[in-house]
Structure formats: C-alpha cells, structure tokens
Steps between C-alpha positions, in 0.01 A plus 500: 500500500783736576619483141170653383574821685863535396599731216815481292720807556486758220821504298692824567780453248760426769689228315827486310326343200254788476777759524690327218182497293449873558857582396454306176170675424648843582782440249254392228279804555787749497639356175162501327427859605816614319411302187132590489519875572747547212290284268173665608630849425650388169180324393274779637302233686300609803446137603875425497580815697231413756642151535855639534391728785336200662835314482669798665236521773530128564879527531468753780203339676657153496811655649281651771342159561846352542600774746198466734489119519672493841300794637177486702154435353424873525803591287427225247139616474614861457729389216211316334279807541768715336522252213124502457488879492793512256330248272182707513693818412665317208160385378361855510808636319476238224127564463553877476788476253300256289210744479745776404665278237160428346499854365850470346532391140764226541494130414731262692745270321342152534810285435694654788192473721466129422867406545550697822161388631609139450828562689309668783254210512788250527652702786170523687416132449840420648415726796161331543661155502765615751235645733223243449564308821501830693166624360314477834588701810457835666445820299870567447553152349173489310559840340818366336312204353208712377733749332690224317182325391345824375819582311483172308137570409600849389773366271255271323281805451793699353554227241130504417524878462795462262291269283212746509722795402643297212154397378332839528794741449357709786604569859168394652597140589810635680295758688232246591759263647667785693160593648436137589839475671419815697177337619692187599748712699216676680319175586823344630561815706157474662558135599846570645381809690202315651718217632769741623244712688362185663848393609574848635183479708601152619848621600343794685274265692799284591691801629198605709470153654871500580471841667212385716698198616799702616516557876442856620 
C-alpha cells in the first residue's frame, strides 16, 4: 500500500550525463546560429533569420540551464521563467518583423533556404536524440526539451517554405512559416512560464514551512 502513495522524484538535471548532453547541444546551437544568420541574410529569408535567432537564444538559455543545475529550486525556476519570457519576446519580435516584411517587395532564395534548412534540421534532430531521455523533469529541464523539439518542427517548416517559395515565386510561404514559428515560440513560452511560476510558488511554500519550523 505504501508504494501507492510514493512519487518518483522530479529530475532536476543534476547528473553528469545531462551536463554532457547540454554541452553538446550548446555547441550545435552556436554553430548553427553562425551558419543560419549568414544564410538567412544572404537569401533574404525571414524564416531562416527567425530560426537563426532561435538558435542563438537556445545557446544562451541552455548555458543558463547548465549554470543553475546545482542551485536551489527557486533559482532553477527563476531561470526557467527567464527562458520563458525570452522565448515569448523572441516570438513577438519574429511576428512583428514578419508583418513588416510582408510589405517589402523581396522574394527569398529558395535553394539556400532548403539546403540550410536541411542542415538546421539535422542539427536539431541530433539535439532531440541527445536530450530525449531527459525530456521529463522540472521546468528548467523541460524547457530545454521543448525548445529543441520545437526547433526541429520549425526546421521542417522552413524546408516546406523553401518549396513554397520555389513553386510560387513569392515570399508568402516564407512569411507564413515565420508567423507559424512565432506562434510556436509564444505557445512554448506560455507552457514554460506556467510551470516555472508553479515551481516558484512551491519553493516559496517550502521556505515558509522551513521558517515556521525554526526555533525562536
């Protein structure tokens, strides 16, 4: 009967294997940001530039995840909250720049979009495979998994956009994918923020209980 009431501890990321996985994913994201931002500007692709900024954001936020692993639940939740807010800000920026780009008379270069999108997809699939066994855990851990999974989905969308630009000779497929990626960023931000806020409240309750237990 006792086993029915027991709960498995939530994974906090405090393992050497998880730290090695994060370092590998950080290196992949940093390399792909450099490749994709240059290609996105050269190809005049809003979707590629949005994805490049996502790689950059992930590089910094994964580094933050690595830094706070050994800190308290409150600090880890604060880091997750920061990541959620940053992801939300990125989503709003991409959405705004996409709307602005809709009024510009430029058509992206589909071949560059397709090739670089494929490279980015390969990098993100590698990240997803590296992090797959660490996909469940507290907000700080889960935010890393959600970001990597969303990135892989976004890269598939970039390749679809490249095909659409090639077929229609217009920028609308590129803009539509960029807007979709912005929506994905915003939805991921909401999920991360909700879990982080809950963990902050939980850590506050734990601190209050500890204070009450201390002798006067």
